[in-house]
ZAVEXKE-479045 format. One record per residue (C-alpha): x, y, z. Coordinates in steps of 0.5 Angstrom, whole numbers, plus 500, padded with zeros to 3 digits. Layout:
REM residues N
rec east->X; north->Y; up->Z
...
//
This chain:
REM residues 90
rec east->424; north->960; up->627
rec east->424; north->968; up->625
rec east->427; north->969; up->618
rec east->433; north->973; up->618
rec east->435; north->980; up->615
rec east->439; north->977; up->610
rec east->433; north->972; up->608
rec east->428; north->977; up->608
rec east->433; north->982; up->603
rec east->434; north->976; up->599
rec east->427; north->974; up->598
rec east->425; north->982; up->597
rec east->431; north->982; up->592
rec east->427; north->976; up->588
rec east->420; north->978; up->589
rec east->420; north->986; up->590
rec east->412; north->986; up->589
rec east->412; north->983; up->596
rec east->412; north->988; up->602
rec east->415; north->986; up->608
rec east->412; north->990; up->614
rec east->415; north->988; up->621
rec east->413; north->980; up->621
rec east->408; north->980; up->615
rec east->409; north->979; up->608
rec east->404; north->982; up->603
rec east->402; north->983; up->596
rec east->396; north->986; up->592
rec east->394; north->982; up->586
rec east->390; north->986; up->580
rec east->386; north->981; up->576
rec east->381; north->983; up->570
rec east->375; north->982; up->574
rec east->371; north->979; up->580
rec east->371; north->972; up->577
rec east->378; north->972; up->576
rec east->380; north->974; up->583
rec east->375; north->969; up->586
rec east->379; north->964; up->581
rec east->385; north->966; up->584
rec east->383; north->966; up->591
rec east->381; north->959; up->590
rec east->388; north->957; up->587
rec east->391; north->960; up->593
rec east->387; north->957; up->598
rec east->389; north->950; up->595
rec east->396; north->952; up->595
rec east->395; north->954; up->602
rec east->392; north->947; up->604
rec east->397; north->943; up->601
rec east->402; north->947; up->605
rec east->398; north->947; up->611
rec east->399; north->955; up->612
rec east->394; north->959; up->611
rec east->394; north->967; up->609
rec east->390; north->973; up->610
rec east->386; north->974; up->604
rec east->382; north->981; up->602
rec east->378; north->981; up->596
rec east->376; north->988; up->593
rec east->372; north->986; up->586
rec east->378; north->985; up->582
rec east->384; north->986; up->587
rec east->386; north->981; up->592
rec east->391; north->982; up->598
rec east->395; north->976; up->601
rec east->398; north->977; up->607
rec east->403; north->972; up->610
rec east->405; north->971; up->617
rec east->407; north->965; up->621
rec east->402; north->967; up->627
rec east->404; north->961; up->631
rec east->411; north->963; up->632
rec east->409; north->971; up->631
rec east->414; north->972; up->626
rec east->415; north->972; up->619
rec east->418; north->965; up->617
rec east->420; north->961; up->611
rec east->413; north->958; up->611
rec east->411; north->965; up->609
rec east->416; north->966; up->603
rec east->415; north->959; up->601
rec east->408; north->960; up->600
rec east->409; north->967; up->597
rec east->414; north->964; up->592
rec east->408; north->958; up->590
rec east->403; north->964; up->589
rec east->408; north->967; up->584
rec east->408; north->961; up->580
rec east->400; north->961; up->579
//
């Protein structure tokens, strides 16, 4: 089910580094170098597998951009915010 406007605002209040653009939640992480970026991507991948929810990931040397949207529903859902919160704990 689509995330309500109130839930979106609550999430952004708690995690202001994440951008909500339409039905997509994104954040770019700056790491030390490519090796650290790849390790981060691996950890995100493991979280995604456990959640059975897979983000779009873009890697540019030391920068990793994560984009979350529940494609099967065509909306931003709690699956996205739950995974974003888990990523924040890495």
